[in-house]
C-alpha positions as CSV (number, residue, x, y, z in Angstrom):
1,L,0.0,0.0,0.0
2,V,2.8,2.4,0.9
3,L,4.6,1.8,-2.3
4,A,1.5,2.1,-4.4
5,V,0.6,5.5,-2.9
6,L,4.1,6.8,-3.3
7,I,4.3,5.6,-6.9
8,A,0.9,7.1,-7.7
9,F,1.9,10.4,-6.1
10,S,5.3,10.5,-7.8
11,A,4.0,9.7,-11.2
12,K,2.5,13.1,-11.6
13,A,0.4,13.8,-14.6
14,E,1.8,16.4,-16.9
15,Q,1.1,19.7,-15.1
16,A,-1.5,18.3,-12.7
17,Q,-4.5,20.5,-12.3
18,P,-5.5,21.8,-8.9
19,R,-8.2,19.1,-8.3
20,Q,-5.7,16.4,-9.0
21,V,-3.1,17.9,-6.6
22,I,-5.5,18.0,-3.8
23,E,-7.0,14.5,-4.4
24,R,-3.5,12.9,-4.5
25,F,-2.7,14.7,-1.3
26,H,-5.9,13.5,0.4
27,Q,-5.2,9.9,-0.8
28,S,-1.8,10.2,0.9
29,L,-3.3,11.5,4.1
30,I,-5.8,8.6,4.2
31,A,-3.0,6.1,3.5
32,V,-0.8,7.5,6.3
33,M,-3.7,7.6,8.7
34,K,-4.4,3.9,8.0
35,E,-0.8,3.1,8.9
36,G,-0.5,5.8,11.5
37,E,-0.3,3.7,14.6
38,N,2.2,1.3,13.1
39,L,4.4,4.0,11.7
40,G,4.5,6.2,14.8
41,Y,5.3,9.9,14.6
42,Q,8.7,9.5,13.0
43,G,7.3,7.1,10.4
44,R,4.4,9.4,9.5
45,Y,6.9,12.3,9.3
46,A,9.1,10.3,6.9
47,W,6.1,9.3,4.8
48,L,4.6,12.8,4.6
49,E,7.8,14.7,4.0
50,P,8.2,14.1,0.3
51,I,4.4,14.4,-0.3
52,I,4.2,17.8,1.5
53,K,7.3,19.1,-0.3
54,E,5.7,18.2,-3.7
55,T,2.3,19.6,-2.9
56,F,2.8,22.8,-0.9
57,Y,4.5,26.0,-2.1
58,L,6.5,26.1,1.1
59,S,8.9,28.8,0.0
60,E,6.1,31.1,-0.9
61,M,4.2,30.3,2.3
62,A,7.3,31.1,4.4
63,R,7.8,34.4,2.5
64,I,4.2,35.4,3.0
65,S,4.2,34.3,6.7
66,T,7.1,36.6,7.6
67,G,5.6,39.7,6.1
68,R,7.8,42.7,5.3
69,S,10.7,41.2,7.2
70,W,11.3,38.7,4.4
71,S,12.8,41.3,2.0
72,K,15.2,42.5,4.8
73,A,16.5,39.1,5.6
74,S,19.6,37.7,4.1
75,P,19.4,34.7,1.7
76,A,20.8,32.5,4.5
77,I,18.1,33.6,6.9
78,Q,15.4,33.1,4.2
79,A,16.6,29.6,3.6
80,D,16.6,28.9,7.4
81,V,13.0,30.3,7.6
82,I,11.9,28.0,4.7
83,D,13.5,25.0,6.4
84,A,11.8,25.7,9.7
85,F,8.5,26.4,8.0
86,T,8.8,23.2,6.1
87,N,9.6,21.1,9.2
88,M,6.8,22.7,11.1
89,T,4.3,22.0,8.4
90,I,5.3,18.3,8.1
91,A,5.3,18.0,11.9
92,N,1.8,19.4,12.1
93,Y,0.4,16.9,9.6
94,S,2.4,14.1,11.2
95,S,0.7,14.7,14.5
96,R,-2.8,15.6,13.3
97,F,-3.2,12.7,10.9
98,D,-2.1,9.9,13.2
99,A,-4.8,7.3,13.0
100,Y,-7.7,6.2,10.8
101,D,-11.3,6.0,12.1
102,G,-13.2,5.8,8.8
103,E,-12.7,9.4,7.7
104,S,-12.9,10.3,4.0
105,F,-12.3,13.3,1.9
106,E,-14.7,14.7,-0.7
107,T,-13.8,17.3,-3.4
108,L,-16.7,19.6,-3.9
109,G,-15.4,21.8,-6.7
110,V,-12.8,24.0,-8.2
111,E,-13.1,27.8,-8.7
112,D,-10.8,30.4,-10.3
113,A,-9.6,32.8,-7.6
114,P,-7.9,36.2,-7.6
115,R,-4.3,36.7,-8.8
116,E,-4.1,33.6,-11.0
117,T,-4.9,31.2,-8.2
118,A,-7.4,28.4,-7.9
119,Q,-9.6,27.3,-4.9
120,V,-10.3,23.7,-4.4
121,K,-13.3,23.2,-2.1
122,T,-13.2,20.0,-0.1
123,Q,-14.4,18.5,3.1
124,I,-13.3,15.7,5.4
125,I,-16.1,13.5,6.6
126,K,-15.5,12.2,10.1
127,S,-16.6,8.7,11.1
128,D,-19.7,10.2,12.9
129,G,-20.8,11.9,9.6
130,E,-19.7,15.4,10.6
131,A,-18.3,17.2,7.6
132,I,-15.6,19.9,8.0
133,S,-14.8,22.1,5.0
134,F,-11.2,22.7,3.9
135,N,-10.7,25.0,1.0
136,Y,-7.3,25.0,-0.6
137,L,-5.8,27.9,-2.4
138,L,-3.3,26.9,-5.1
139,R,-0.9,29.0,-7.2
140,K,1.5,28.0,-9.9
141,N,5.2,28.0,-9.1
142,D,7.9,29.1,-11.6
143,K,7.8,25.6,-13.2
144,G,4.0,26.0,-13.9
145,E,3.1,23.4,-11.2
146,W,0.0,24.0,-9.1
147,L,0.9,24.0,-5.4
148,I,-1.0,24.7,-2.2
149,V,-0.3,28.2,-0.8
150,D,-3.0,28.4,1.8
151,I,-5.8,26.4,3.5
152,F,-9.1,27.8,4.8
153,L,-10.6,25.8,7.6
154,K,-14.4,25.9,7.5
155,G,-14.1,28.1,4.4
156,A,-13.0,31.1,6.5
157,Y,-10.0,30.6,8.7
158,S,-6.7,31.1,6.8
159,E,-3.8,28.9,8.0
160,L,-1.4,31.3,6.4
161,A,-3.0,34.4,8.0
162,T,-2.7,32.7,11.4
163,R,0.9,31.9,10.9
164,K,1.7,35.4,9.6
165,S,0.1,36.9,12.7
166,E,2.2,34.6,14.9
167,Y,5.5,35.1,13.0
168,V,5.2,38.8,12.6
169,S,4.6,39.2,16.3
170,V,7.7,37.1,17.2
171,I,9.9,38.9,14.6
172,R,8.7,42.3,15.9
173,N,9.4,41.3,19.6
174,K,12.5,39.2,19.2
175,G,14.0,40.0,15.9
């Protein structure tokens, strides 16, 4: 199962469209959840690391999260911020998606969004039937690949805006 998911994920279709990017990501999350207890935290981290690096526009997310401070930082500091942001993102998914209890993902649709982005509307359906919406905002990178740049929980709460608020506060107070 692990090998099949990794092969399917790595065998990207030519310039995968936003819906395909999200659906492959969701398949990977379900697969890691199903093996979550056997893998443990480190195993889930190792499994999710390449998938997250291929699916998320981590350098752009790190840049946006640091606000105006990004342009003032040296290339070495920027690289450190991208590494830390990447590690934190993988760690969050590794701890949040740790076990499977019958959850499923559903893609509800794709819409064009401002500034040449696309929004993929999805929901996770918990085992008790509760549906929680996750809307993904994707942007093309310099290679023309669609990558996740933000996630809106319940259609309203931006993960990136939350991180930016936290990071800008830390940078302002501690440098």
